[in-house]
C-alpha positions in Angstrom: -14.9 16.0 -1.7 -15.8 13.7 -4.6 -13.5 13.0 -7.5 -15.7 14.9 -9.9 -15.7 18.0 -7.8 -12.0 17.6 -7.2 -11.3 17.5 -10.9 -13.4 20.7 -11.3 -11.3 22.5 -8.7 -8.2 21.2 -10.4 -9.2 22.6 -13.8 -10.2 25.9 -12.4 -7.0 26.2 -10.4 -4.8 25.2 -13.3 -6.3 27.8 -15.7 -6.6 30.6 -13.2 -4.7 33.8 -13.9 -3.0 35.0 -10.7 -2.9 38.8 -10.2 0.8 39.5 -9.6 3.3 42.2 -10.4 5.1 41.5 -13.7 8.9 41.8 -13.7 9.8 42.7 -17.3 13.3 43.8 -16.5 14.2 40.5 -14.9 12.7 38.6 -17.8 14.7 40.8 -20.2 17.9 40.2 -18.4 17.4 36.5 -18.4 16.4 36.4 -22.0 19.5 38.4 -22.8 21.6 35.7 -21.2 20.0 33.2 -23.5 20.7 35.3 -26.5 24.3 35.8 -25.5 25.0 32.0 -25.4 22.7 31.0 -28.4 24.0 33.6 -30.9 27.7 32.9 -30.8 27.2 29.2 -30.4 25.0 29.0 -33.4 27.5 31.1 -35.4 30.7 29.4 -34.3 29.6 25.8 -33.8 26.3 24.1 -34.7 22.6 24.0 -33.9 23.2 21.0 -31.6 25.6 23.0 -29.4 23.3 26.0 -29.6 20.5 23.8 -28.3 22.7 22.7 -25.3 23.6 26.3 -24.6 19.9 27.3 -24.7 19.0 24.5 -22.4 21.6 25.6 -19.8 20.8 29.3 -20.0 17.0 28.7 -20.0 17.0 26.4 -17.0 19.5 28.4 -15.0 17.5 31.6 -15.7 14.3 29.9 -14.7 15.8 28.8 -11.4 16.5 32.4 -10.5 12.8 33.1 -10.5 12.1 30.7 -7.7 11.3 31.9 -4.2 14.6 31.9 -2.4 16.5 34.3 -0.1 20.0 33.3 -1.3 21.8 35.4 -4.0 20.4 34.7 -7.4 23.8 34.3 -9.0 24.5 31.4 -6.7 21.2 29.7 -7.7 22.1 30.2 -11.4 25.6 28.7 -10.9 24.2 25.8 -9.0 21.5 25.1 -11.6 24.0 25.2 -14.4 26.4 22.9 -12.6 23.7 20.4 -11.8 22.4 20.4 -15.4 25.9 19.9 -16.8 26.6 17.0 -14.4 23.3 15.3 -15.2 24.0 15.6 -18.9 27.4 14.1 -18.7 26.5 11.3 -16.3 23.4 10.5 -18.4 25.4 10.2 -21.6 27.8 7.8 -19.9 25.0 5.4 -19.1 22.8 6.1 -22.2 24.2 3.3 -24.3 21.9 0.6 -22.9 18.6 0.5 -21.1 20.1 -1.8 -18.4 22.5 1.0 -17.3 20.4 4.1 -18.2 17.1 3.2 -16.5 18.7 2.5 -13.0 20.6 5.8 -13.3 17.4 7.6 -14.3 15.5 6.0 -11.4 18.1 6.9 -8.8 18.5 10.5 -10.2 14.8 11.1 -10.2 14.5 9.7 -6.6 17.2 12.1 -5.5 15.5 15.0 -7.2 12.2 14.1 -5.4 14.0 13.9 -2.1 15.4 17.4 -2.7 11.9 18.7 -1.8 12.9 18.0 1.8 15.2 21.0 1.6 12.6 23.3 0.0 10.6 23.9 -3.1 13.4 25.8 -4.9 15.8 22.8 -4.4 13.1 20.4 -5.6 12.2 22.4 -8.7 15.9 22.9 -9.7 16.6 19.2 -9.1 13.7 18.3 -11.3 15.1 20.3 -14.2 18.3 18.2 -14.0 16.2 15.1 -14.7 14.8 16.8 -17.8 18.3 17.7 -18.9 19.5 14.1 -18.5 16.6 12.9 -20.7 17.1 15.5 -23.4 20.8 15.9 -24.0 21.7 12.2 -24.0 20.5 12.3 -27.6 22.8 15.1 -28.7 26.5 14.0 -28.1 28.1 11.2 -30.1 31.2 10.6 -28.0 32.5 11.1 -24.5 34.5 14.2 -25.7 31.4 15.7 -27.2 29.4 14.9 -24.1 32.0 16.9 -22.1 31.7 19.7 -24.6 27.9 19.8 -24.3 28.1 19.7 -20.5 30.6 22.6 -20.6 28.3 24.7 -22.8 25.3 23.9 -20.5 27.4 25.1 -17.5 28.4 28.1 -19.5 24.7 29.1 -19.8 24.5 29.2 -16.0 27.7 31.2 -15.7 26.4 33.8 -18.2 23.2 34.2 -16.2 25.2 34.6 -13.0 27.5 37.2 -14.6 24.5 39.2 -15.8 23.0 39.1 -12.3 26.3 40.4 -10.9 26.7 43.2 -13.5 23.1 44.3 -13.8 21.5 43.8 -10.3 17.7 44.6 -10.4 16.3 45.3 -6.9 19.1 43.3 -5.4 17.4 43.2 -2.0 13.9 43.5 -3.5 12.6 40.1 -2.3 13.8 40.9 1.2 12.2 44.4 1.1 8.9 42.9 -0.1 8.9 40.3 2.6 9.4 42.9 5.3 7.0 45.3 3.8 4.3 42.6 3.5 4.8 41.8 7.2 4.2 45.5 8.2 1.3 45.7 5.8 -0.2 42.5 7.3 -0.1 44.0 10.8 -1.5 47.3 9.4 -4.4 45.4 7.9 -4.9 43.5 11.2 -5.1 46.8 13.1 -7.6 48.2 10.6 -9.8 45.1 10.9 -9.6 45.3 14.7 -11.5 48.6 14.6 -14.6 46.8 13.5 -14.0 43.2 14.9 -12.0 43.1 18.2 -11.5 39.4 17.8 -10.4 39.4 14.1 -8.0 36.6 13.2 -4.5 37.1 12.1 -2.5 35.0 9.7 1.2 34.9 10.9 2.5 33.7 7.5 3.8 37.2 6.5 5.7 37.4 9.8 7.2 33.9 9.2 8.2 34.8 5.7 9.8 38.0 6.9 11.8 36.0 9.5 13.0 33.6 6.7 14.1 36.6 4.7 15.9 38.1 7.7 18.2 35.1 7.9 21.4 36.1 6.0 24.8 34.7 5.4 27.8 36.6 6.9 28.6 38.1 3.5 25.0 39.2 3.0 25.0 40.8 6.5 27.8 43.1 5.5 25.9 44.6 2.6 22.3 44.4 3.8 20.5 47.8 3.7 20.2 49.3 7.2 16.4 49.6 6.9 16.1 45.8 6.8 17.5 45.4 10.3 14.8 46.4 12.8 11.2 46.7 11.6 10.5 42.9 11.6 10.9 42.6 15.4 8.8 45.8 15.8 6.0 44.3 13.7 5.9 41.2 15.8 5.8 43.3 19.0 3.1 45.6 17.7 0.7 42.7 16.8 -0.1 41.6 20.4 -0.3 45.3 21.5 -3.0 46.3 19.0 -4.9 43.1 19.8 -4.8 43.8 23.5 -5.9 47.4 22.9 -8.9 46.3 20.8 -10.1 43.5 23.0 -13.1 44.6 25.1 -12.2 42.1 27.9 -8.7 43.2 28.7 -8.4 46.5 26.7 -10.6 49.3 25.7 -14.3 49.2 26.8 -16.9 47.9 24.3 -18.6 51.3 23.9 -18.0 54.9 24.8 -15.1 57.4 24.5 -12.6 54.7 25.3 -13.6 52.6 22.3 -13.6 55.7 20.1 -10.1 56.5 21.2 -9.0 52.9 20.6 -10.4 52.9 17.1 -8.6 56.2 16.4 -5.3 54.7 17.6 -5.8 51.5 15.6 -6.6 53.5 12.4 -3.5 55.7 13.0 -1.3 52.6 13.6 -2.5 51.1 10.3 -1.7 54.3 8.4 1.8 54.5 10.0 2.6 50.9 9.3 1.4 51.2 5.7 3.6 54.3 5.3 6.6 52.4 6.7 5.8 49.4 4.4 5.8 51.7 1.3 9.0 53.3 2.5 10.8 50.0 2.9 9.5 48.6 -0.4 10.5 51.6 -2.5 13.6 52.7 -0.5 12.1 56.2 0.0 11.4 58.3 3.2 8.2 57.4 5.0 5.2 59.7 4.2 3.1 59.6 7.3 -0.6 60.5 6.9 -1.5 64.0 8.1 -2.7 64.2 11.6 -1.0 61.0 12.8 1.3 62.9 15.1 -1.6 64.7 16.8 -3.4 61.4 17.5 -0.3 59.7 18.9 0.9 62.6 21.0 -2.2 63.3 23.1 -1.4 64.7 26.6 -2.1 62.6 29.7 -4.8 65.0 30.9 -7.1 64.3 27.9 -6.4 60.6 27.7 -9.7 58.7 28.2 -8.2 55.2 28.3 -7.4 53.6 31.7 -5.7 50.6 33.2 -4.5 47.9 30.8 -5.9 49.8 27.8 -3.9 52.9 28.6 -0.7 50.8 29.0 -1.3 49.2 25.7 -1.9 52.6 24.0 1.3 54.0 25.5 3.2 50.9 24.4 1.7 51.2 20.9 2.8 54.9 20.5 6.3 54.0 21.6 6.6 51.2 19.1 5.2 53.2 16.2 7.7 55.9 17.0 10.5 53.3 16.5 9.0 52.2 13.2 8.9 55.7 11.9 12.5 56.4 13.0 13.8 53.3 11.2 11.8 53.9 8.1 12.9 57.5 7.9 16.6 56.5 8.4 16.3 53.7 5.9 15.1 56.1 3.3 18.2 58.4 3.5 21.5 57.0 2.5 23.6 59.0 4.9 22.2 57.6 8.2 22.3 54.1 9.6 19.6 53.2 12.2 20.6 51.2 15.2 18.4 48.2 15.7 16.6 48.0 19.0 17.7 45.5 21.6 21.2 44.1 22.3 23.9 44.2 19.7 23.6 41.4 17.2 20.2 40.3 18.5 18.5 41.0 15.2 20.9 39.0 13.1 19.6 35.6 12.0 22.5 33.6 10.5 21.9 31.6 7.4 24.4 28.8 6.7 26.7 29.2 3.7 26.5 26.7 0.8 29.4 24.6 2.3 27.8 24.6 5.8 24.5 23.8 4.2 25.5 20.2 3.3 25.0 18.7 6.8 21.7 20.6 7.0 20.6 19.0 3.8 21.6 15.6 4.9 19.7 15.9 8.1 16.6 17.2 6.3 16.7 14.3 3.8 17.2 11.7 6.5 14.2 13.0 8.4 12.0 12.4 5.3 13.2 8.8 4.6 10.1 7.2 6.0 7.1 5.6 4.3 4.5 8.0 5.6 6.5 11.1 4.5 4.9 13.1 1.5 8.4 13.9 0.2 9.5 10.2 0.3 6.3 9.1 -1.5 6.8 11.9 -4.1 10.4 10.7 -4.7 9.2 7.1 -5.2 6.4 8.3 -7.6 8.9 10.5 -9.5 11.4 7.6 -10.0 8.7 5.2 -11.1 7.0 7.6 -13.5 10.3 8.8 -15.1 11.4 5.2 -15.9 8.0 4.0 -16.9 7.4 7.0 -19.1 10.8 6.6 -20.8 10.1 2.9 -21.5 6.6 3.4 -22.9 7.7 6.3 -25.1 10.7 4.3 -26.4 8.3 1.6 -27.6 6.0 4.1 -29.4 6.5 4.8 -33.1 7.3 8.5 -32.3 10.5 10.5 -32.0 11.6 12.6 -29.1 10.2 10.0 -26.6 11.9 11.9 -23.7 9.0 14.4 -23.8 6.7 12.0 -21.9 8.9 11.6 -18.8 9.9 15.3 -18.9 6.2 16.3 -18.8 5.7 14.0 -15.8 8.7 15.2 -13.9 7.8 18.9 -14.5 4.2 18.6 -13.3 4.7 16.3 -10.3 4.6 17.8 -6.9 4.4 16.2 -3.4 0.6 17.0 -3.1 -2.4 16.0 -5.1 -3.9 19.3 -6.0 -0.8 20.9 -7.5 0.1 17.8 -9.4 -3.2 17.6 -11.1 -3.6 21.3 -11.6 -0.1 21.5 -13.3 -0.9 18.5 -15.5 -4.0 20.2 -16.8 -2.2 23.6 -17.2 0.7 22.0 -19.0 -1.5 20.2 -21.5 -3.6 23.4 -22.2 -0.5 25.6 -22.4 1.3 23.1 -24.7 -1.7 22.8 -27.1 -1.9 26.6 -27.5 1.9 27.2 -27.6 2.5 24.5 -30.1 -0.3 25.7 -32.3 1.0 29.3 -32.3 4.6 28.3 -32.9 3.7 25.9 -35.6 1.8 28.6 -37.5 4.9 30.9 -37.3 7.2 28.1 -38.4 5.1 27.4 -41.5 4.9 31.0 -42.4 8.6 31.8 -41.9 10.2 28.6 -43.4 13.5 27.0 -42.3 15.9 29.6 -40.9 18.0 28.6 -37.9 18.9 32.2 -36.9 15.3 33.4 -37.0 14.2 30.4 -35.0 16.9 31.1 -32.5 15.7 34.7 -32.1 12.1 33.5 -31.7 13.2 31.0 -29.1 14.8 33.8 -27.1 11.7 35.9 -27.3 9.4 33.0 -26.3 11.7 32.3 -23.3 11.5 35.9 -22.2 7.7 35.9 -22.4 7.7 32.6 -20.4 9.9 34.2 -17.7 7.7 37.3 -17.5 4.5 35.3 -17.1 6.1 32.8 -14.8 4.0 34.0 -11.8 0.7 34.6 -13.5 -0.2 31.0 -13.9 1.6 27.8 -15.0 -0.6 27.4 -18.1 0.3 30.8 -19.5 4.0 30.4 -18.9 3.9 26.9 -20.3 2.3 28.3 -23.5 5.5 30.2 -24.4 7.7 27.4 -23.0 6.1 25.1 -25.6 6.7 27.6 -28.3 10.3 28.0 -27.2 10.8 24.2 -27.6 9.2 24.2 -31.1 11.5 27.0 -32.2 14.5 25.3 -30.6 13.8 22.1 -32.5 13.2 24.1 -35.7 16.6 25.7 -35.2 18.1 22.2 -35.1 16.4 21.3 -38.4 13.5 19.3 -37.1 10.4 19.5 -39.3 7.3 20.8 -37.6 5.2 18.0 -39.1 7.1 15.6 -36.9 7.6 17.6 -33.7 4.1 19.0 -33.2 2.0 15.8 -33.0 4.7 14.0 -31.1 4.9 16.7 -28.4 1.1 16.9 -27.9 0.7 13.1 -27.7 3.7 12.6 -25.4 2.8 15.5 -23.2 -0.7 14.0 -22.8 1.0 10.7 -21.9 3.3 12.2 -19.4 0.5 14.1 -17.7 -1.7 11.0 -17.5 1.2 9.0 -16.0 1.8 11.7 -13.3 -1.9 11.8 -12.4 -2.2 8.0 -12.3 0.9 7.8 -10.1 -0.8 9.8 -7.4 -3.9 7.6 -7.5 -1.8 4.4 -7.2 0.6 5.8 -4.5 -0.9 8.8 -2.9 0.2 10.9 0.1 -3.2 12.2 1.4 -3.2 14.8 4.1 -6.8 14.0 5.3 -5.8 11.1 7.6 -3.1 13.2 9.1 -5.3 16.1 10.3 -5.7 14.7 13.8 -1.9 14.5 14.2 -1.4 18.0 12.9 -4.1 19.4 15.2 -2.5 17.6 18.1 1.0 19.1 17.3 -0.6 22.6 17.1 -2.4 22.1 20.4 0.8 20.9 22.2 2.9 23.8 20.7 0.2 26.3 21.8 0.2 24.8 25.2 3.9 25.2 25.6 3.7 28.8 24.3 0.9 29.7 26.7 2.8 28.1 29.6 6.0 30.1 28.7 4.0 33.4 28.7 2.5 32.5 32.2 6.0 31.7 33.6 7.1 35.2 32.4 4.4 36.6 34.8 5.5 34.3 37.6 9.1 35.3 37.2 10.0 37.8 34.5 13.6 36.8 33.7 15.5 36.9 30.5 15.5 33.1 30.3 11.7 33.0 30.4 11.4 35.7 27.8 13.7 33.6 25.5 11.6 30.6 26.1 8.5 32.6 25.3 10.0 33.6 22.0 11.2 30.1 21.2 7.8 28.5 21.9 6.0 31.2 19.9 8.0 30.4 16.8 7.3 26.7 17.3 3.6 27.4 17.7 3.7 29.4 14.4 5.4 26.5 12.6 2.8 24.0 14.0 0.0 26.3 13.0 1.5 26.7 9.5 1.8 22.9 9.2 -1.8 22.4 10.2 -3.0 25.1 7.8 -1.2 23.6 4.9 -2.5 20.1 5.7 -6.0 21.5 6.2 -6.0 23.4 2.9 -4.8 20.3 1.0 -7.3 18.0 2.7 -10.2 20.2 1.6 -9.1 19.7 -2.0 -8.6 15.9 -1.8 -11.2 13.4 -3.0 -10.9 11.4 0.2 -13.5 10.7 2.9 -12.8 12.3 6.3 -10.9 10.0 8.6 -10.7 10.8 12.3 -11.8 14.4 11.9 -14.8 15.5 9.8 -14.6 18.8 7.9 -16.9 20.5 10.5 -14.9 19.2 13.4 -11.7 20.3 11.9 -13.1 23.8 11.2 -14.5 24.2 14.8 -11.2 22.8 16.3 -9.2 25.3 14.2 -11.3 28.2 15.5 -10.9 27.0 19.1 -7.2 26.7 18.8 -7.0 30.2 17.2 -8.9 31.5 20.2 -6.5 29.7 22.6 -3.5 31.2 20.8 -5.0 34.6 20.7 -5.6 34.5 24.5 -1.9 33.7 25.0 -1.0 36.5 22.6 -3.1 39.0 24.6 -1.3 37.8 27.8 2.1 38.3 26.1 1.2 42.0 25.4 1.2 42.6 29.2 4.2 40.6 30.2 5.8 42.5 33.1 9.3 43.9 33.1 12.0 42.6 35.4 11.3 45.3 38.0 7.5 44.8 38.0 5.4 42.8 40.4 5.2 39.0 40.1 2.2 36.8 39.8 3.0 33.6 41.7 -0.3 31.9 40.8 0.6 32.0 37.1 3.3 29.3 37.7 0.8 26.7 39.0 -1.6 27.5 36.1 1.3 27.2 33.6 2.2 23.7 34.9 -1.4 22.6 34.7 -1.9 24.1 31.3 1.3 22.5 29.8 0.5 19.1 31.3 -3.2 19.1 30.2 -2.4 20.2 26.6 0.3 17.6 26.3 -2.0 14.9 27.4 -4.9 16.3 25.3 -2.6 16.1 22.2 -2.2 12.4 22.8 -6.0 12.0 23.3 -6.7 13.9 20.0 -4.3 11.6 18.1 -6.0 8.5 19.6 -9.5 9.9 19.1 -10.3 10.2 22.8 -12.0 13.1 24.5 -9.6 15.6 26.1 -9.9 16.4 29.8 -8.9 19.7 31.4 -9.1 18.7 35.1 -5.7 20.2 36.1 -6.5 23.5 34.3 -9.9 23.8 36.0 -8.4 23.0 39.4 -5.5 25.5 39.0 -7.8 28.3 37.8 -10.2 27.7 40.7 -7.2 28.0 43.1 -6.2 31.2 41.4 -9.6 32.7 41.7 -9.7 31.8 45.4 -6.2 33.2 46.1 -6.0 36.1 48.5 -4.8 39.4 47.1 -5.0 38.7 43.4 -2.2 40.9 42.0 -3.3 41.1 38.4 -6.9 40.3 37.6 -6.4 41.0 33.9 -4.0 38.1 33.7 -6.6 35.9 35.4 -9.2 37.0 32.9 -6.9 36.0 30.1 -6.4 32.6 31.7 -10.2 32.2 31.8 -10.2 33.0 28.0 -7.7 30.2 27.5 -9.8 27.7 29.5 -12.9 28.6 27.6 -11.1 28.1 24.3 -9.9 24.7 25.4 -13.5 23.8 26.3 -14.5 24.8 22.8 -11.9 22.5 21.5 -13.3 19.6 23.5 -16.7 20.3 22.2 -15.3 20.2 18.6 -13.4 17.0 18.8 -15.3 15.0 21.5 -17.0 11.8 20.5 -20.6 11.0 21.6 -21.3 7.8 23.6 -22.8 6.3 20.4 -19.6 7.1 18.5 -17.5 5.6 21.3 -19.6 2.4 21.3 -19.3 2.0 17.5 -15.6 2.6 17.6 -15.2 0.0 20.4 -17.2 -2.5 18.5 -15.1 -1.9 15.3 -11.9 -2.3 17.3 -13.2 -5.5 18.9 -14.1 -6.8 15.4 -10.6 -6.0 14.1 -9.0 -7.8 17.1 -11.2 -10.9 16.6 -10.4 -10.9 12.9 -6.6 -10.7 13.6 -6.8 -13.5 16.1 -8.8 -15.7 13.7 -6.3 -15.0 10.9 -3.4 -16.0 13.2 -5.3 -19.2 14.1 -5.8 -20.1 10.5 -2.2 -19.5 9.7 -0.8 -21.5 12.7 -3.3 -24.4 12.4 -2.0 -25.9 9.2 1.6 -25.3 10.2 1.1 -27.1 13.5 -0.6 -30.0 11.7 2.2 -30.3 9.3 4.8 -30.2 12.0 
């Protein structure tokens, strides 16, 4: 993608309105928290203290809108404490540039490294940098700095207390995540009616798994309906795929295909009903006629063989979904999760036990090629440089420039540039609207305080509709806040526009100077996904060779690893398509074809998983040999893909040939699925293989690089030898 086209995509993305559900009650509660701290502080103290209170309440309230599965009150308290600490520490070093700039650089670097933990931690840590830049101008002594820090922390405490006293959909995010997973499987079943090989995005299932991880205290109060359906959704997905596939399931045409479509449509309706039930907390309303479709007697069943087994398994799983949804809708009953006791509980570490987890995550990212590390370096450099440049300009409120940079910078190119454009557009509109109101109303601290609360509430409510639209009211909130402190609009408006433009330009320039492009990493991400898929497919095959509990656990573990590798590839691939960088290693066409091939390989393994035998079923000894060959070849092929060599599937072909020639093939369906896997691997080779001409050109370039390196070493050693 060229730079011109990339900028066009950036502008379009930054100004796009996202269709999302507004949450006015949450915005009202958070704005009320601001009003509770601003009003009394303005009445009992001064506008400066009210500004500190507003900063703490606004930032702590904004942190609770981030995507996180921890209790919101904990996030508000943590954000308030971080803001208070950064304010006080910043004031202690604010006397001279020689002390404040190193502190600012270190603090900004730490805030950038917080992205190693997650986006919520990174965003909250970024707000503490902004707090350090703003509030060092307010106190006049160490005692006053402590007072301002305490008031800022009080804003976080107030927000936490309001969350505790007025919970709004306390488990709403968890319910939505689980409902989205069920709805995704329902949509998948519906698409399989028309396309038996339709792709499936596992992201909703991954999100639901993240939401299912709870702390011990959360586990005691979690609604019963959130215990079981996630595992059922994951088990239903391969079953509907196996039923729809014409190779191992229902026939391509005829009564069997009609019956399969009928079952898939009913499954979609039941899953949608369960999703609505979980999302709203009401009993499931099953579509009429679903029971008749699911309860057909054996004499009239037209499906046979593997398709019939898949249909029976689907009916059984849908019955469990309905039972859990119905029980979850009534308060008097508690459904029992399927499987062994405690198997469905995913433990999330508490805040204290999270410390070593955070340390390990940050340590893993402390390397030069890490996007998080490069983001932290950019953040530290831009924050200090923006502060220095703004301090030299004949403008007041110089901290606006580094704050604008810190707030828009993200670890990837597209979001950084899109947020810079959105922030500038939103600032221009918000400042213009607020300025007109300030001129019309005249100086009145109490009126400006009320308008600041209203603007903050609107900013919260539009937080998920697009950064530009939320930033419009954030800019108005800042103008009203400064007006409350006695600042003239003639001074604040031009300064904020110019300094916001400067901060956005510095953030965009920093990514050009020190980027973290994903395009060169595509081959490595593809190799990781290939190796993970190979381990998952091998684990499934071993469950056929010897269906033990250990092999099932390994199959589950490798499946989760495969999903993570696929998500990492998808994220890198999506970012690479938006980067103004020429392809390196993999062209866009090769990447797309390789992605389709690996999806087909994973789908074949998923189809095989749907027919994994039980402990008392017959074994397939040939599957063990094929599993060994498959795991070995995919591991070696991952190395070949990284080093731009052509993969070879000699072991896989040999093992499959031996399987086909084995006497008394116990399960021909499994062998057909193994053939699908081999065909997908061959498609992958076709996608990434290099032609003889490309290999010759690559060898010539490598030889030229070696000769140049040898010549450079000779030039460097010659004069030294002569001088010696």
